[in-house]
N, C-alpha and C positions, 0 to 999 in steps of 0.2 A: 504494500500500500504506500502510495506517495501522495504528498499534498498536491492538489490540483487547483487551478484558477480558471474561473469562467467569468470573463469580463472583469469587473471589480470585486467579484465574490471569490474569496479564497477559503479553501477547506483545509482543516487539520484533523486527520483521523485520530480518534481517541477511543480505543477499545482495549480491554484487558488482554485479549489474545494478541493484538498488535504489539503492545508494549512488551509482552512476554517473548514474542518472537525476536524483537530487537535485542533484548537482554541475552537471549540464548545465542543469537548470532555474534554479539560482541564477545561472549565467553568462548565461542568456537574459534574466533579469530586469534585468541591467545595461544592456540595450539602452535601456531608459527613462532610465537615468542618462546614457547617452551622448547621447540626444536633448536632455536638459536641459543637458548640458555644452555642446553645440553652440549652444543658444539663449543661454546665458550668455556664451559666447565671442563670439557675434554681437553681443550688446549691448555688450560691452567693446570690440570692434573698431570698432563704429559710433561709440562715444564718442571713441576715440582718433583716428579718421580724420576726424571732423567738426570744423568750425570755426564761428565766428559768422557767416561769410558764406555766403549761399546759393549763391554761384558757386564759390568755392574749396573748399567742403566736399567730402569724399570718402567720405561715409557709405555711399553706394551701392556703393563698392568693397569694403566689408566684406562685403556680401552676396555679391559676386562671389568674394571670397577663400574664404569658407566653402563656397560651391558647388563651387569647384575642388578643395577638400580632400575633399569627399564623392566627387567624380568620381574623384579619385586613389585613394581607398580602394577603391572598387568596381573600378577598373581593376586595382589591385594584386591583389585577391582573384581576379579572373578570370584574370590572367596567371599567378599562382602555381598555380592549379588546373590551368591548361593545361599547365604544364611538370612537373606531377606532385607538387607540394607538398601535403601532407596538411592539409586545413582542419579546424580544431577550434574548439570554443567559446572556447578561450584566444586564438585569433588575432583575434577580434573586438575584443579589448581594445586592439589597435593603433590603433583609431579615436581614442582619447584622445591617443596620442602623435603621430599624424599631424596631428591638429588643431593642436596647439601648434607643430609644425614648419612647417606650411603658413602659418598666420597670421603667424608670425615673419618668413617670407620676404616676405609681403605688406606688413608694417609697414616693412621695410627699403626696399622698392621705393618705396612712397608717400613715405616720409620723404626719400629722395634726390630724388624728383621735385619736392618742394616747395623744395628747395635749389638747383635749377638756375636760373641767371640768364638763359640764352639761351632765350627762349620764342617765337622767330620762327616755328617750324613744329613740327608734331607729331614729325617725324623728328628734328629737332635736339634737342628736349627729351627725347624718349625715348632717343635715342642717348647723351646726356649722363647720363641717369638710369641706364641699364644699364652704362655705363662705370664707374660707382662702385659701384652696388648689385650688379651681376652678379658681380663678384669675391667679394664678401662671401657671398652666398647659395650660390655655387658651392663655396667652400671648406667651409662648414658642411655642405652636402649631401653632399660627398664624405666628410667626416669621419664623418657619421652612417651613410652606406652602408658604409664600411669597418668601422665598429664592429659593424654587424649581420652582415656577411659573415664577420667573424672568429669568430662563434659557430656557423657552419655545421659546424664539426668537433666539436660537442658530441655526446656519446654518446646523449643523450635525443632521440628523434624529435620530440617536441612542441616542444622548444627550437629544434631545427633548422628546424621549420616556421615558428614565430613569427619567427625571425630572417630567414628567406628572404622571407616576406611583408613584413616590416618594411623590408628593403633595397629590394624592388620598390616599396613605397609611397613611400619617400623619393625614389627616382629618378623615378617617375612624377609625383609632386607637384612636383618641381623643373622637370620638363619643362612641366607645365601653368602654373606660375607665370611662367616666362620667355617663354612664348608666349601662352597665352590671357589670363592676367591683364594682361600688358603691352598686348595688343591692346585689351582693355576699357579700360585706362587711356588709350589713345589716343582712344577714343570719349569718355571723360570730359573730355579736354583740348579736343576739338572742341565739346562741350557748353558748356564754360566759355567758350570764345571766342565762341560764339553767344549768350551771355547767358542761358542757360537754367538753371533751378534744379536742384540736386542732388536725386536721388530723385523728381523731378517734372520731367522734361526737356520736357514739353509746356507748361510754364509759363515765360514769358519774364519775367525779373527786371526790375522797373521801378526807376526811380531812387529812389523812395520806399522800396523794399525794401533799398536799400544804406545806409540810415541807421538809427541806433539812438538814440532820445531826442534827435533833432535833430543827431547827430554822424555823420559819414561813417565807415562801417566800413572798417577796414584790411583789404584783400583778402589780404594776405600776413602777417597777424598770426600769431605763433606759437600753437600749440594750448595748451590749458590744461595738459596734461601737460608740454609743453616749458617753459612758464613756471614750473611748479612745480620741475622739475629744475634749471633755470637759476637761478632767484631764491631758492628756499627750500632745496631739498635740498643743492645744492652749497655754499651759504653755511654750512649747519649742519655738514656733515661736514668742511669745511675749516677750521673754527674750532678754537681750541686745545682747548676742551672736547669738541668732536666728535671730534677726533683721539684724545684720551685714551679716550673711550668706545669708539671703533672698535677701538683697540689692546687694551683690556681684554677686550672681547667676543671678539676673535680669539684671544687667549691662553687665555681660559676655554674656548672651544669646542674648541681644539686639545688642551687638557689633558683635558677630558672624553672626547674621542674616543680619545686614547691610553690612557685608563684602561678604557674600555668595549670597545674593539675586540678585545683578546685574549680577552674572555669570549664572543664570538660563536660560536655552535655551529650547524652545519648540521643541520637536523632536518626532518622531514616528519610532519604530522599530518592525518589525514583530516578532522578537525573544522574545519580552517581553510577548507575549500571547501564547507561545508554551512551553510545559514542557521541562526541560533541558535534560531529557533522551529520548526525542522523536526523531525518524528519521528525522523529519522536521528540527530540529536544525542542523543536519549534512548537510542537503540540503542547508540551509541558510548560513552555514559556508563555504561550497564549493563555493556558489555563491559570497560571499564577497571576497574569496581568489583568485578566478580565473576569475570572471566576473564583477568586479567593485563594488560589494556590493549593495549599494542603488541605483545605476544607473538603469534607465529604458530604454529598447529598444523600439524604435518607427520606424515607416515606413512612407515614403512619397509615396503616390500613385499618379502617374501622369495621369492615365486614358488612354483612347484610343487615342494615338497620333502617329504620324509618326516619329519613332525614327531615321530614316535615314536622316531626314531633318536637315540641318545645324542650322536652327533657333531654333529647338527644342533642339538640343544638346547644343547650347549656353545657352539656358534658363536653362537647367538642371545643367550646370556647374556653372552658376550664383547662382542657388539655393543651390548647394553644398557649395560654398564659403560663401554664406550668413549664412547658418547654422553653418559652421565652425567658423565664426567670432563671434558668440554669446557666448562669454566666460562667464562661470558661468551658462549657461543654457544648452548648448549642447556640446558634445564632439564627434567629428566625427573621427572614427578610421579606418585605412586601414587594411585589412586582408592580412597577409603575411604567406607564407609557412615556 
């Protein structure tokens, strides 16, 4: 439905199904943003997990991590639908949240894998990895799951559905990370021992590939992010000037939060869910300008009565005055020419 003009008459369609269609279409458009988000996260994870060495680099594990997040999201949607959770367009926004949680678990596992000293066998190194990383991701996954489950008592069905799917997504993603991702990490360890390159396991790394500008590459050299956090970031915030800046920023943020928090009001506006260039925005704008905005029209049905009766007419007048007196709830307006 589009707004049409006939001469000087301009129409603005306003129907519940029309606005619902616009909202659903705007949420469906976010799928492209979700795909872009996954690509950007894949690039970031590849950068973090990669190293200067072709052998010890774990860039391929970034692809595995994103793949398991997608699998966890699809599994959660399927399981939730199977147990009766109502799927809606709002639920698909969980893909952004699950991506962050899943990649974070993968980062923790890979980081602990690099810090293990006993590399005698895949079982030994993965056992030591999960002994330290397993407790961390287990605690965070349980915390996220409990947070979602605590919202199941919400009175709004859409909130209950989103939280139910979110809890399932966290649990399934955790299961995939501690099983499938760890198994793929074992294959990466075997590839590394076999001297094959990351992301190109068919290529055997030669001795010339282990050097850079004539110098031997340190196979266990910290990543660029680790070097930045250790050498630059930590030295800056632990300096006297850095401590003063951090303290001032914390006090300022706390002060602003205390000042603004009491002014927060719960509100709902249909315009928030409709694209700005949509004809529906024009319809809502016209409604606010000429028909009272957020006011809702209601009708009082008297049923089958004798309208000529003086008793009925007196009762209707009393009803009218009673509604008119409800200031803040009803506004009775008279139609004038």
